[in-house]
N, C-alpha and C positions, 0 to 999 in steps of 0.2 A: 375534562374527560377523566373518567376513572377506568379501571381494568374491566369491570363488568360491562360498561357501555361500549368500550372498544371491542370486546368479544362479541357483543350483540351486533355491532355494525358489520363485523366479519362473518356473522352467522354461526358463531362457535358457542359451545356450551361453556358454563363456568369452570368445568373440569377438563376441558380440552388441553392436550399437551401442546408444546411449542411447535412440534412437527406438524400437528393437525392444524394449528393456526396458520402456519406458513403455507400449507397446501390450500387452505380455504382462501387465503389472500391471493394466491396465484390464480385460482379459479375465478375469483370475483373480479380481479382487476382486468381480466380479459373481457368480461362482459360490459364494463363501463368505460373502456378506453375510447377516447374521442374518434379514433379511426373506425370503430365499430358503429358509431352513431351516424345519423343523417348529417348532411353537409349544411343544412340550414342553421341559422344563428341560434335558435332556441334549442335544437337538439345538441349542438356543440356546447352550449352553456351548461345544459343539464349533465352532459357527460363529464365535463371538466369539474363540475361541482361534486358529482358522485366519486370521481377519481380522487379528488382532493380529500374528501371525507374518508375514503378507504385507505389512502396512503397515511393520513394522520393517525388513524386507528392502528395501522400496522407498525408505524414508527414508535408509537407509544408502547405497544406490547413488546416490540423488539428491544427497546431500551430497558424495559423491566426485566426481560430475560437476561440481558447482559449484566444487569445489576443484581441478579439473583433474587428478584422480587416477584417474578411471575408466579401466579397461583396463590400468593400471600395476600391477605386482606389489606386493602388500601387504608390509609390513616383516616381517623374519624372525621377530621377537618375536611378531607377531600370529599367524603360522602356528603357532608353538610353543605359544602359550597356548590356541589353539582346535583344535589337531589332534586332541585327545582327545574332541571334542564329537560326532563322528559321521562318517558317510561319505555319499556320493551313492548313489542307487539303482542296482541292477543291472537288466539288461534284463528279468528275470522279475518285477521289483517295480514297483508302481504309482508313477509320478512324482508323483502327488498325495498319496497317503496312505501309501505304503511297503508296503502289503500285497501278498502274493503269493497266487495267480498273477496275471500280467498279460499283456496283449497290446497290440500297437501299433494305434492308431486314427488316422484323419485326418478331422477334422470341419470342413468349410468353412463360412465365414460370409460371406454376401453382403448388402451394403447398396447400394441404387442409387436414383437419382431423375433421370429423363431421361438426361443424359449423365454425371452423377456416378456413379462406381462405386468401391466399396471392397470388396476381397477379403482375407479373413484366414482363419486356420484354427487349430484345436487339433490338434497332431500330436505325440503322445507315447505312452509306455507307460502303460496304465491297467488297474486291476482291473475286474471286471465292473460293480460299482456306480458307480465314478467314470467309466468309459467310457460307460455308458448315460446318465448324467447330462449329461456334456459333449456327447455326440452330440445328445441331445434339446434341450438349451439352444441349441446352435448352429443346429439346424434350425428351432427356434422363431423365432429372430431372423431367419433367412433367409426364412422364409415370410411374416413380417410386413413386412420391410423390403427384400426383394430383388426383388420383382416390378415395381417402379415405374420402370424404365428399362432400361438395357443389361443389368442384372442378370438380366433375364428369360431370357437365353440361358444363364446359369450356374446358375440355380436347379435345373433338372433334374439337373445333375451333383451338386449338394449333396444332393438327395433320394436319388440313387443311392448316394452315399458313406454316407449314413445307414443304408441297408439293408445295405450291405456291413459297416459297423461292427457292426450288430446281429447279423449272421450270425457274425462273428468272435468277438464277446463271448459268444455262446451256447455256444461250444465250450470255454470255460474254466470252472473251478469258481468258486464264490463265494469272496470273499477270506477267508482263514483265518489267515494268519500274517504278523506284522510283526516284523522285526529291530529291537530297541530302539536299535541304533546308527545306523540310517539317518536321514538328514535330509530331511524333506519338508514341504510346505505344511501338511498336516494330519496328525494322528495317527489319523484315522478315515476310512473311506470316506464319500463323499458320500451324502446322502439322495436317492434316485432320484425325480425329478418325474414327473408325468403325461406320457404321450406327446403330442407336439405335434399329432398327428392327433385328439386328444380334447380339446384346449384351444380355447375359442371364438375367441380373438384370431387365431391362425394360420389357422384354418379360414375365418373371415369375410374376412380379408385375401386369402387365396388364391381364395375364391369371387368376390370383387369383381374381382380382377385377371383371372381367367379369363373372367368375363363380359364385361369390357371388351375383352379380346383377341378373344373370339368375335364380338362385335359389329363390331369393325374388320375382321376377316377376311371376315365374311358381308356387309358393306356393299357397295353398288354404287358404286365410285369415280367413275364417269362421271355419277352422279346421275340416270341414266335406267334404267328397268326394261325388261323385254322387251316390255311392252305400251305403250310410249310413244306418245302421240298429240298432235297429229294426224300429225306427220311429223318426220323429222330435218331436212329441208330443203325449201324451196319447190320444187314440181315433182316430188318423189319419186314413183316408181311406187306406185300404190294410195293416194296421198293424195287427199283430197276438197276441193271448193271450192264456194263459193256465188257467184252473180252479184249484183253490187251496182251500182245505178244512181247516177251522180254527175253533177255539172256537166260533168265532162270526158268523159262517156260511160260505156259499160258497162265495169265492171271485175270482177275476181274476187278473192276472199280465201280463205285456207285455213279449213277448217271440219271438225268431226268428221263422219266418214262416217255416223254414226248420227243426225245432226241432220236435221230435216225440211227445213231451208233449203239443204242441200247438194244441188247438181244436177249437178256435174261431177266426173269422176274421172280421174286421170292413169293412163294405161295403158302408156306407154312414154317413155323418155328417149333422144333420138337426137341426132345431130350437126347435122341440118338438117331443115327442115319437110317436104321431099319424102320423107323416110324414114319419116314417120308412117303408121300404118295408114289404110286407106281410110275407116274409120268415124269418123275424128277430126273433131270439130266445131271445136275451137279449139286453138291452140298458144300456149304462153307460155314465158317464160325459166325454166329450171331452174338454180337456184343451188346447185351441188354443194358439199359440205363442204370440198373442197380449194381452193375459190376459183374454180374454172373454171365456165363457163356453157355449158349445152346447151339443147336444145329439149324441152319437155315436151308430150306429145300428150294432149289431153283429150277424153274421150268423155262422152256422157250417162250419168249414174249410174242404173243399173237396180236398183231395190230388190227384194228377194226377197219 
């Protein structure tokens, strides 16, 4: 194996940085892990073979990074000894398994928590089976981990891309042919998982996130409803009051208009006493929300 072949197995370009290579390895190893494959012997063997190939490529590139050789041309002898081992995939072949026909997909992955946001994506040529698998796994991760912060704004795009991928993959035939000379991560197409819209974890996470979002949108930010009582401020028109005797004389305090103790009602808020209606019994200070004061005109509360 040389560096170019190792990069091809991981689906990385010849100029990809070590950080990009590491991220690609982490994404790919999840796809081919035996725990993700079927429990039958053939599926397990294929998963183990793909995992081994992926780990071998990663270890090779990791060692070159430690030696300071990553990105530098391999020795001529290395190329000569490995040049007969195969070739990279063509555009009509799957970058994962090498089977044809293939089409290009772009499957975003969103992870977020409050202000933390991580965006990645699978973008490569895939056969129908591998493309559906990668699209479903990417959307599953997004629906579980993408709602909980700034990712909320990007999840709809990930869902849109998922359906675009499905539409593109439906237009190509099932994988039928693989050139034995091609070098890929796996020699077999991936086993297609259940749709994320039929898996409990993504559905529960999405339902919880949308419920929280709906509650926030429908909540009253001022903390008051349309039927707030008894009033927004002392002296407001249509607010009611009851008369209270004290050592300092007769006073009034705000009260529910439906209360039997309420005897007065504010009918107007004016700039001076002389502007009150003729039927006004008392006047009091009206403390407006903007901090200014005016005069509230109080009349006798007439019950229906």
